[in-house]
FITORNU-543491 format. One record per residue: x, y, z of N, C-alpha, C, O, CB in turn; residue in one letter. Coordinates in steps of 0.02 Angstrom, whole numbers, plus 50000, padded with zeros to 5 digits. Glycine has a CB too. Layout:
<recs>
XYZXYZXYZXYZXYZA...
</recs>
This chain:
<recs>
552315838554858553145834054883553745838554834553825838754773553185822454850X553995840954875554695845754823555325839554834555415837154890555065856654872X555705837654780556115833854771556585836054784556645842154783556125831554729X557075832154801557995834454808558305834654741558015830754703558525828254855X558685836954719559215837254642559845837554641560095842954654559145842854599X560255832254626560895832454614561205832354556560895831754503561105828754640X561835832754561562365831954480562575826454501562795826254559563105837754455X562565819454456562695813854468563235815154404563795813354422562085808354472X563235817754335563925815454285563945822954258563585827854268563795808154210X564575821454216564855829754203565365828554138565775824054132565375833754284X565175834754086565445832654028565825838854000565465843753988564915829753981X566325839253990566585847253952567005845853894567305840453894567105852754007X567095850053841567555851353795567655858753802567155862353804567355848953726X568245861253805568535867553839569135869853814569445865153790568645866753909X569525876853809569775877453766570515876953797571065878353772569525882753730X570275872953893571055872753922571005863553924571435860053950571215877854022X570435861253892570455854353894569735850453864569145852453866570615852653971X570015844653838569165841153791568975836053843568795830453826569285835853692X569015838053910568595833153940568585835854032568925840954043568985824453920X568375833954067568145836354122568735836554164568825842154188567595832654148X569145832454180569755829754217570125835254188570305839254230570045821554202X570275836554129570705841254084570675846054097571155849354115570645841954026X570205847654095569765856554097569985856654172570315861654184568635857654082X569885852054229569795856154300570595857054313570765861654350569325851054371X571105852654285571795852354304571845860154262572315863554282572315844354275X571625861754234572055869554176571725874954235572035879854256571575871754054X571165873454252570845876854305571505878854375571795884154388570145870954331X571535873654400571975874054456572705877354459572985880954501572055867954472X572895874254386573435875454366573595883154342574115886254333573515870854321X572965884554338573025893954313573045894754224573085899654187574015898354349X572985886954211573045888854133572525893254113572025894854145573015882554086X572795895754024572625902353979572425899153933572875896153904573175907753957X571765898453906571605895253862571625898153780571525895553725571055893553886X571795904553802571935910353746572515912253687573035914353712571985915453782X572505912053641572905912253590572775912553519572355908153506573205908153598X572995916653453572895918453393572465916653370572525910553363573235917653359X571885918753347571325915653297571465911353259571655914253209571045919453257X571505903653248571495901753172571105898453147571335894053111571935899053150X570325898853155569725898053114569605899553071569175896853036569345899153125X570025906153052569905911852998570495913752982571005910853001569505917953019X570475918952944571055923652930570835929652972570295932352962571185925652847X571235931453015571045940653040571405945453020571405951053046571095942653115X571775943552967572205949652939571795959052934571935964852949572395946352849X571285955352905570515960752911570385966152983570255972152982569725954552914X570465962153041570145961353088570465964753158571025963653180570045954853087X570005968553183570555972153247570675968153308571095969553351570245979453282X570275962753307570345956953367570585948053340570365943053311569445956453405X571115950353367571565944153322571745938553407572235934853408572625949153267X571275939053467571545932453496570585929353518570075932753520572285934253584X570685922353531570055918553563570395912453604570995911353614569455915453499X569935909453620570065903453645569765899353616569175898353629569965902653702X570095895653564569615891653537570015884553556570565884753582569435893453453X569705878853542569645871453577570475870853512570575872553453568575864653560X570705868853544571635863853524571375858653476570965854553499572155857953612X571535858153415571825851653387571125847253402571035842253436572635848453432X570775850353370569875849453390569895844453301569955847653249569135860953395X569845838453300569635834153260568875830853252568725826153288570025830153271X568435833653205567915830553229568005821653219567575818853253567285833953191X568345818053190568375812953152568575808353224568295802953231568915813553082X569005810553269569095808253326568435805153372568395800353409569415813453353X567995809953351567255808753391566505803353354566065799353370566935817653398X566795807153295565995806253252566405801653179567005801753168565475817253219X565895797853139566225795553104565995800553045565525804053064566175788453102X566265802052959566275807152936565685809752924565515815552934566595806952893X565195803152891564195807652879564095810052936563745815052933563345801952863X564285808153005564165811653044564155819853067563755824353080564385809053063X564965818353062565275824153058565045829053023565015834553050565795823353041X564875828252969564835832252896563835835952928563625841452909564895824052792X563565832852960562945832952966562645836353034562075836353056562775826452957X563435840153065562865843353148563645849253122564225848153105562795836253277X563275854653130563825861553156564095860453218563805858653270563465869353164X564885862153206565175860653297564655862453353564515858553398565905866153322X564355869553346564195869653414563775863453443563775862053503563835875853425X563335858853380562905851953404563485846953416563395842753461562315848653341X564125846853376564685839653399565055842153482565165838253528565565838553322X565155848253481565395848853546564785847553602565045845553655565725856153552X564115847953607563635848353637563595837953662563545835253717563025852953584X563635834553580563545828553586564015825853638563815822153682563585825753527X564755827853632565385827953664565345824653718565375818753737565635833853677X565205833453752565275834953831564815828253841565075823253864564945843753869X563905828353816563525825053849563675817153840563415813453882562895827253830X564005814853799564075808353807564635805453879564575800253911564325806353734X565065809953885565515810653927565315812254004565665810754052565905815253899X564755815354007564315815854076563705808254078563465805454127563785825154072X563605807054019563235801054030563635794954059563435791154102562935799153967X564215794854026564435789054054565015789654113565475785554122564665785153998X564885795754151565245798854221564835795954250565015791254285565335806654243X564045797954247563525797054266563345789054307563075786854358563175798754208X563755786354233563385775654248562685774354254562425770554295563605771154336X562355778154203561545778654170561685773254141562235772054117561235785154116X561085768554140561105763554075560325764354050559795763754081561335754154098X560425765453996559925765253956559495759153962558895759753971560175766053895X559805752553958559315746253959558835747854034558235746554038559835737553962X559175750254082558785748554158558455755554164558115756554215559365746554236X558515760154120558185767554144557585767454108557475763854058558635775054126X557135772054139556395775454100556805779554054557175783854078555745781054155X556775778153964557055784153947556515790053943556685795853936557425783253880X555955788453948555285792453933555485798454002555365804353989554385786553944X555685797254052555865802554115556345805154102556375810554132555985800454182X556905803954062557505808954045557565813553988557585811853929558055805454039X557595819254009557475825353982558145828253943558665825153953557245829854039X558155833453902558775834653880558565844653877558205847153834558995829053795X558925848553934558665854953913559425859353909559715863053949558025858253972X559555856753835560195861853810560225866153764560105864053707560705859153792X560425874353775560445878953739561115880053714561615876953732560175883753768X561085885353667561625888253645561525898153635560975900553626561765883553573X561965901053638561725907653615561595910453542561245915153521562155911553638X561965906053512561925910553449561925903053390561785903753330562765917453442X562085897253417561955891053379562475889653298563075888453301561065891953362X562155890053243562525888153183562895891253156562985890553096562265886853142X563165895053186563265903053158563855900453089563715902753034563715910153237X564345896953093564795893153036564235890152989564255892952934565335886353069X563855886452993563465884452949563045890052903562995889852842563085880152983X562775894852947562555900452920562855905752870562675907852814562435902852964X563475907352921564155908352852563985906552765563805909152712564885901652873X564225899752800564345896852729563815897052707563755901152663564605890352718X563265893552722562515893452665562405900252641562105900852587561705890952706X562625906052679562385911652639562905914152594562695917752549562135917052681X563565913052596564055913652519563995907852504564555905252508564895915752515X563585904052488563295897752436562935901752416563145903752362562935890552457X562625903352426561855908752404562235914052349562305913952288561435914752493X562455919052408562835922652354563065921752296562825924152244563235924152370X563615917652301564015916152280563915910952196564285910652147564275914052340X563255907452212563325902852154562525901252160562395896352125563945895752163X562015903552189561145904652202560985898352234561235893052253560605905652127X560315902352228559915895152285559875889052288559765885952340559335894452291X559965886652233559895878552237560605874952246560715868952234559555875452163X561095879652270561745877052302561645876652397561915873052439562445883552276X561265880752402561225879852476561005872252511560515868552506560705885152499X561425872152535561335862752579560785861252594560535864752637561665860852654X560415856152570559895853552614559935852552685559465851252722559735848152592X560445853052698560805850552795560745858852821560885860152879562055846452803X560545863852777560745870952808560305871852858560495875152907560705877352760X559735869452856559345873252919559415867652977559585869553033558415875252901X559245859352962559475855653020560175856153029560355850253031559305848853016X560665859753037561475861553053561265868053073561715869653112562145861352985X560925872153071560975878453091560545880553146560665886353165560885882153040X560165877953171559335881353218559655878053269559875872253268558325878453198X559665882453318559915881753388559695876253421560125872953449559755887053429X558925873853425558655867853474559315863653426559755862553468557575864453469X559515861453372559915855453365560475851753412560655845853406560215856653313X560725857053465561165854153509560515847553541560385841653531561525861053572X560305852453579559805847053620559455839553584559485833953608559145851653641X559075841953514559085837153472559435831153449559165825753437559065839453441X560335833353444560685829453439560975823953509561245818453511561065833053408X560795827853549560995823153612560595818553628560765813453658561075826353672X559745820553600559235816953648559355810653606559365805253635558355820153656X559445811053538559525805853489560035800853500560025794753492559645808653428X560645806153526561335801853541561225797353607561495791953615562035807253554X560885799753642560585796453723560005791053713559985786353754560175803253778X559445791453654559145789953664558625792753722558165789253742559385786153658X558725798453742558285802453802557565805153770557665810153736558745809753834X556915803153774556515802653752555715807153813555105807353807556645795153731X556185809753863555745814053895555785821953879556185823553834555865812853963X555445826753908555695833953870556405835953852556935835353883555525839753912X556275838253796556935840253766556825847253716556475848953668557255833353719X557355850353761557005858953764557745863853730558345862753725556775862353879X557495867053719558485874553691558215880353739557615881553738558585880253558X558475882553764558435888753796558885892853779559475891653792558445888553857X558725898353747559235905753709559315911753754558895916253751558835909753633X559925912253805559765917553826560435921653822560835921753870559425916753889X560505923953782561295923253768561895920953819561975914953831561495929653749X562255925153843562675921153883562525918253963562935915353999563245925053883X561735920153980561375915354014561305908953998561255904854043560865917154020X561295907553953560905901653913561195895053986560805891854021561335899953800X561645894953987561975888054018561465888854091561015884654097563065888254034X561535893054133561305893154170560725892854183560505890254234561465895454183X560265896254124559535892754137559415886854117558925883454134559015895854110X559815885354083559555876154077559735875254139559455879854168559985869654018X559955873054168560305870154221559895870454280559795865754320560955873254232X559565878654284559095881154332558405878754320558025877354367559095888254332X558235878354256557345877154214557445869054246557095867554294557225878154086X557955863454216558155857254241557975854554304557725849154316558735857054239X558205860654359558105858954443557435860354441557165855254462558545863954506X557075863854429556375866254458556125860054422555885856054463555995874854436X556105857454350555845851654314555725845254344555215841954338556235850454264X556315843654382556535839454426556365838654500556195833354527557085840454421X556435845354534556115846254582555285845454581555085841454624556345851954598X554915847454553554355846854560553925840554510553355840854485554175853554552X554435835154507554075829054470553935827254400553565822554388553555828854489X554235831054350554045830954290554535825454278554225820254265554055837554250X555405824254277555845822054251556095820154310556065823754359556165825554208X556435812854310556915809754343557675811254343558105811154386556835804354326X557655812554281558445814254262558485818754180558215817354126558945805354255X558925824154197558995826854140559725831154132560015834054178558385830954131X559925830554060560365830854033560425839254023560195841853972560315826153979X560625841754056560875851554055561315854554031561825851554049561055854854110X561465858853998561915863253985561915869153923561365871453905562395859353979X562295870653904562575873253857563115873753797563695872453814562585875453877X563035875253738563635873653689563675880553639563215884353624563475865653640X564295880753621564555887453584565055885953539565555882453545564855892753631X564785889953481565595888753415565435893753391564975893053351565725881753346X565615898853397565515904653344565955910853345565815916753337564835907253348X566595907253360567085909953337567155912053257567705914753252567525906053358X566965911953219566765914953154566985921253133567235925453170566125915453150X566885921953065567265928453024566625932753070566745936253119567265928652908X565905931453041565245934753072565125938053146564945943653164564755929553070X565335931653183565215929853245565905937053290565895941453333565395919353249X566345933853246567055941953267567015948453261567095952053309567715942553224X566885950653208566475954253154566015959453210566065965253228565915947953098X565555953653225564845958453269564875958853325564475962953347564115956153269X565285955453375565655957253443566205962753447566245967353488565995951053468X566605961253394566885969053389566635974353393566655977853444567095970653344X566265976153322565985981153298565365985653384565265991653394565535977153216X565105979553424564765980653475565315985053526565065988553570564485973653501X565885984853520566375985053576566265982553634566195985053690566535990453589X566265974753605566215970253683566765966853690566925965253748565615964553692X567265964553625568165962253632568425965653644568265971553643568595960053588X569195962153668569725964753692569945967253637569635964153594570155960853726X570295971053610570765969853542571475970453577571875974153548570655976453472X571735966953643572465966453663572705960753613572425956453579572585964453750X573285962553625573655957953583574075952153612574275947353578574075961753545X574165952753665574525951053726573905946753773573495949053813574855958853766X574015938653749573665937453779573465933553836573015929353841573535937153752X574065936953901573885936653942573695944853982573825946854039574295932053963X573345948053927573015955153958572425954653917572225960253902573465963153948X572045949553890571515950553853570925948953892570415952253889571565947053795X571005943653928570485941453958570655943754040570975939654072570385933553940X570485948954068570875948554140570095953254180569925959154181571925954154141X569805947154207569085950954244569225955154297569605952854340568555945654277X568985961654306569035963654391569685968154384569835972054429569175955854457X570175967654311570695971654336570545977154291570365975954233571445968654334X570635986154323570625991254301570825990354208570455992954166571095995254350X571265987454196571645987154131571075983354089571235982954029572435982954135X570475980454105570285977154068569865980854006569935986954001570015972754105X569425977253959569465982653914569045977053854569055977453793570385986353896X568735972353894568135966953840568485960653850569065959453864568055968653739X567875956253838568125948753835568305946353785568265949853734567745944553851X568525940853779568795935853738568385929653712568375925253754569305933653771X568095928453660567885924353637567955915053668568485912153681568125926453582X567655913853670567925905353680567335902253649566855904953622568055902053771X567515893653661566905890753606567015884453664567435884553709567115889053495X566425877953648566425873953680565885873353705565465877653691566805874053710X565635866053766565155864353793565175861753848565655858053862564895861753764X564665863053892564815859353959563805857153981563285860353980565355866654031X564015849454001563385846454008563505843154076564015840054089563175841453947X562875844454126562855840154164562275835054178561725835354152563015842954205X562435831554214561575827054244561405825954311561635822654358561485818954223X560815830454300560415832554368559815824354373559465820554341559845842554351X559985825454416559455816354431559085820054523559235824454563560395804154451X558555814454515558245817454586558595811954646558865806554638557225816954585X558485815254698559155812154731559055805354757559555801954771559425816554792X558345802554768558175796554784558575791154718559015786954723557305796654790X558205793554662558265789054591559305788554584559645784654550557735795354500X559525793654627560035791354626560405788054681560925784954682560275795054604X559965789854729560485784654781560175777254769560475772254790560435786854880X559495776654731559405769754737559985764254689560085758254695558625768954714X560255768654648560825766054599561445766254625561955764954593560875769654537X561415768454701562135771254693562655774254668563265773254670562335769654695X562195779154635562675784254597563095789254645562935791054701562225789154546X563625790654611563825796754647563835802554633563725805154579564275796754661X563955804954684563705813754683564055816954710564235815854767563105816154715X564325824154660564535826554643564355833354709564695834754758564445825554576X563855835754691563545841354712562685842354711562355840254664563865846154671X562425845254761561725846454762561495852754744561755857654772561495845154821X561055853454704560725860354673560245862054704559685859654696560475860354608X560425867954756559805868854817559525875754787558935875754802560115869754915X559645880454758559135884654740559525889354673560075888754646558855889354813X559035893354663559005895454564558665902254560558065901454575558395889054503X558765907154549558575914754538558745916554470559305915454447558955919754587X558095920554424558165919454359557735925754362557185925154389557955912154320X557965932954335557845939754339557785942754254557885939554202558505943254387X557655947254259557665952654195557785959654215557495963354255556955952854156X558345960854170558405968254206557735973454157557595978354192559425972154191X557495973354116557145976654077557285982254077556865986454088556615976154083X558095984254060558195991654055558455991053998558125994653961558615995654107X559145986853945559465991153877559815982853877559985978153913560116000853886X559775985353798559855978353766560585974053760560625968953726559625979453697X561205977353800561865976953803562035977253871562415973053894562175981753766X561775981953907562075986153972561665983954032561075985254043562005994853963X562045980854067561615979754126561285985754167561425991754161562015976154171X560845983254207560425988654247561145992954300561625990754332559655983354308X560955998054289561386002254362561325998054421560865994654445561006010354389X562095999554443562155995754509562085986654508562275983554558561525999154556X561835983354456561845975754449561225973754461561035968154443562295972054493X560805978554497560165976754514559745970554505559505967154551559895980454491X559675969154418559455963354413559835957054451559535953554493559435962754348X560635955854428560845951654463560945951254541561355947354566561275951054437X560585955154576560675955754651559985952254658559905947554697560775964054688X559655953854632558895950154643558875943354615558435940154643558265954254605X559165940154572559415932654536559875929554624559755924754661560195934454438X560205933254625560715929754704560125928954759559955923454780561495936854747X559925932854773559255933254827558925928054827558835924654877558735938154816X558595926154742558105923954771558455915754765558115910854778557345926354736X558885915454753559335907354729559685906754817559945901754841560245908554638X559625910854840559835911254918559325907954988559425904155036559905919754931X558585912954952557825911854984557775904554982557735900755030557145915654938X557785902754898557535894954890557895891854927557625887354959557575891454824X558495892954933558995885954975558855889055042558985884355079560065884954956X558645894355082558455894955144559285896555172559485893155219557995887655174X559785902055139560525900255167560555906455147560305908655096561075894055141X560995910355204561195915755223561655917855189562045913855164561325916055274X561735925955178562435926555120563055923755157563475921155121562665935455094X563185923955232563805921155252564005915155247564605913755246563895921955305X563525910555241563565902755212564015902355166564455898055168562935899855181X563955907355110564295905455025564985907955057565205912355095563925911154935X565265901155009565995903755040566295907054947566695911454930566645894255090X565935903054915566245904454825565785906254819565275904754852566505899254763X565885911754753565475914754693565915913654619566485915854609565325923554709X565585910454581566075910754525565745915154466565335912654428566275902954500X565925921354463565605924754441565355925254354565515921254311565885928954469X565055929654347565005929954267565675934454224565865933254166564195934154249X565985940254274566375941454267566825942854200567435942654208566435938754300X566575944454129566685942654088567325948554062567495948754003566075941154056X567615952554109568005958954063567925963854049568335968154032568125958754016X567335964154053567065970753984567175976454062567225974154119565795969753930X567185980954052567175987454103566475988754147566495991554201567315994554056X565855986454115565145987554138565085980754179564945980954239564535988754073X565185975054149564805969054167565375970054237565005971754283564795960754103X565985969854260566205968454324566095974054361566025973054422566865966454328X566065979454342565955985754407565215982454429565105980454487565895996454374X564645982154369564105978954383563795974554432563325974554472564075976954349X564355970154409564305962654437564495965254533564075964354578565095955754387X564935967254541565295968054610564855971054641564715968854696565945971654615X564435977754613564005980154663563355977054669562995978354717563925986554655X563185972654618562625964754644562605961154693562145958954727562675958954610X563535960454696563745956254752563395958654817562905955954842564515956454760X563865966154851563875969854853562945971154892562835970854952564225971554793X562505972254847561785972654868561475965654915561195964854969561355973454796X561705961154856561525952654872561605952054938561115952554975562035946554837X562215950854963562605951255019562735952955082562835950155136562825952555010X562715962055045562835964755121563545964855151564045964755115562435960555169X563555964855197564175965155241564515958155238565045958055269563965967055320X564355952255209564545946155184565025946655116565525943255105563895942355171X564805950755084565185952155015565815952955055566155948155034564935959354962X566105955455092566865958855100567115951455123567705951355140566995966755168X566775945155127567275938955155567285935655073567725932955040566865932455233X566655937255061566535928655008567125929354966567545933854971565685927554943X567105923754918567785922854879567445922654812567195917454792568305915454898X567415929154771567265930854711567705928554633568065932854609567265937554723X567675923054605568305923554544567875922254500567315919754507569015918154540X568195924454444568085922054356568395918754323568795921654287568085926054311X568355913254321568865908654266568745911454185569125909154142568595898854269X568375914954170568355918754095569325918854100569545917354044567795929254093X569685919654133570305920954101570765916554102571375917354099570575925954121X570345910354107570835901454092570345902854018570735904453973570585890654167X569755902653999569305900153957569155904253906569155902953846568785898353986X568985911253944568765916853873568095915553881567905912453931569045914953782X567815916953852566965919453871566575913853845566575915253785566635927353829X566215908153850565905902853815565245904953808564785900953796565955896253847X565165910453814564265913253774563805908353793563805907553854564175913453675X563415904553760562875902253808563175896053841562855893053884562165900553770X563845893953818564255887553863564425891153936564465887853988565125884653819X564465895353935564745899153977564505894654049564795889554068564475907353965X563915897754084563735895854121563725886454162563835884154218563325899054100X563615884654120563645876854113564475874754139564595871354189563475874254022X564885876954102565395875254114565765878054166566325876254183565615875454069X565355883854198565665885954260565175883254322565315883954381565755894354259X564635880354299564465875454323564795869254377564695867854436564315873954275X565185866854330565485861054316566075865154384566075863354443565715858754218X566515870554356566835872154402566625872754502566825870754556566975877654369X566395874554488565935875554559565885868154581566315865954618565055879354548X565345864054557565295856454572566055854554570566145850854618564815851954513X566525855254541567305851354563567755858654650568115858354699568095851854443X567365863254612567805864954676567415863754747567715864554801568035873054673X566775861854744566615858954817566845852854828566915851354887565915858254834X567025847954779567085840754782567845840554800568045835954835566855836554710X568265845454777569065844454779569285850354849569845849654873569495847254684X568815856154879568905860154926569465865054877570035866154896569145856155001X569295866854833569735870454804569355876954763568875876154725570155865654760X569735885154783569425890854750569775893154692570315896154695569345896054793X569445891854639569855894954582570115900854568569765905454590569615894454537X570725902854531570775910054541570475914454490570065912454448571445911854547X570705921154497570345924054432571345925354417571725927354461569565933254443X571525923854357572185923154319572275929254288571835933054267572205917354267X572925930154285573045937354239572935943454280573135948954259572495938154173X572635942854338572485948854390573375954154399573905951654418572165943854487X573305959454386573595966354395573585971654442573825972454498573435968954357X573235974954400572825982454426572265982754451571725983654422572705987054381X572385981954519571875983954550571255989354532571455994954516572145985554595X570615988454532570045993154520569635995054584569415990454618569565989954468X569496002154604569116003054648568716000854633568735995154658569026007654668X568236001454601567605999154583567585991254586567025988654583567426001954514X568155987154593567865980454593568335977654664568815974054650567985975854510X568225978854723568605978654764568335973254805568465974154865568735984554789X568045968754794567935960854826568455957954849568935961554861567695955654781X568495951254859569045946354854569045944654788568455943654774568985940254898X569445943554733569385940354692569925935054693570035932654637569315943954644X570245933054737570565926254714571085928854684571195925354634570145921254666X571465933054688571935934054627572525932054617572985933054657572025939454616X572605928154546573275925454509573055916154567572815912154528574365932454535X573095913854624573185909054635572545906154681572325909554727573805909254655X572315900854667571825897654691571935895854773572495895854798571755891754646X571395894554807571465892354875571375887654893570845885454872571225894354911X571715883254933571405875854950570895877755037571095879355093572305868354964X570355876955015569735879955083569025876355068568715877755016569525890155078X568845872755103568095869755098567495874355097567275879155127567975865355157X567355870555050566655873955027566045870755032565885865355007566655875654960X565715874455065564755869555073564385871455039563955867755017564225869955139X564435880455016563905880954981564245885054920564605889754939563285884155022X564185884154844564685888154793563905890854746563405887354737565465881654736X563985897954724563605900754672563925902554612564445905754607563305906054694X563565899954562563845904754483563275908854463562675907954473564035899454404X563585913654433562965918654421563375918754346563955916954334562805927354479X562935921154307562815921654205562365927754206561915928254247562265913354153X562475932454160562155938854152562205938554073562775938354050562545945654193X561605938654025561705938853970561545945153935561395949853972561445934153951X561545946453863561505951953834560535952553813560275947853783562125951553768X560095958853835559415957353853559145958453907558545958553922559275952153848X559885959853956559365958954005559425953154055559275953754115558765958153969X559675946854024559305941954075559945938254131560525937354116558855935054022X559675936854190560115937254242559805927054271559275923954266559895946354307X560415925554296560115918354305560775918954364561255922654365560095911154226X560555913654410560845912454463560985903554499560475901254524560435917054503X561425900254500561135892254564561805892354574562355892854548560715882454532X561405891254643561645888054705561795881454724561355877254732561295889154742X562455880254732562715869954749562995868754810563285872554848563405866054697X562915865054811562885861454910563175856654903563025851654871562125858754956X563755858154942564135850554958563545846355026563235847655077565195852655001X563735839254962563125832854996563485831255078564085830455090563115822854933X563095831155111563395829455173563135820155182562605817255168563065835655240X563725818055210563505808355214563335807955256563145802455276563945802055212X
</recs>
């Protein structure tokens, strides 16, 4: 007996807002979170811009000791998870916490900690590497810290699929609840890799935009796009079995009805020609939900603002949607937030849930120069008030990892 899965809580910390409400208002207002990098000195760097969390002070969220024992990627995860948990109104006292899981990943993990540890090693020798180096840097610690914070004793897992991480975590959580392994899962992604090595590495693989004008840096589907802009933050949603949610009178944002995951098996950084792998992921998600392409109103695109991604994703939508690709609205919110890497899919799932709830399709901001390779309706510059029954979110990661989730408005 397959069970239905709904979203009952959401939490986010992003470059345009430190909670879901602020973040979603920023999306609706077309706010751009990109600015000069302040985390380190970029004098020697070709890339000057990123989408950082503004005015972040860990001591607003954690006591001094706790904040020193968690890399920023774990801190962001805990902040978003706590917001989502409070939002869901789940109660530790009455909930069977052995059936509450955490599936939360990061593309890179504790890069800041890794850099600091390496600097200590090279400068002062092996005895000076912090005993907290390992528990702060390893990728699973976002999930570990969230489980400890919430008291979640079910399956606690980290997935790592680069920029598809957040969507894979949500999709695999959906399956786990659907097939009866857990009742509730805290799912999402987190990232904090705006660091010297992170920015240098992505710059030298030619992935980042070297634009100095922040309004022309992250411009998905625009002909002048020149690479993505790095973002940071976390998105976490609470997924719950429908009857379990109803029994406790939970508010429901949306239902998760489909999930597709595929591999390009093609190249470490380039998408497969014509976006073949992404197209298959979308088809699988639609098949699982038993939905026709023309029933889908909105796609939150991966839309990174790199040349290959946006052209490939456009081709993928055409392949998966056929004639319906001319009508579907497909926007990328990476103009607002930059690219949150492992957290992107989770934050964008929140965008889809809020879009359904508010009947609002977000815009692709910063759009000026049309590209014949990206000729779908990308909702340029201005969002639209439009009822949405089905919304889809795509994430595509280095390594050829593709993930698509499909959300549905709850009919009451």
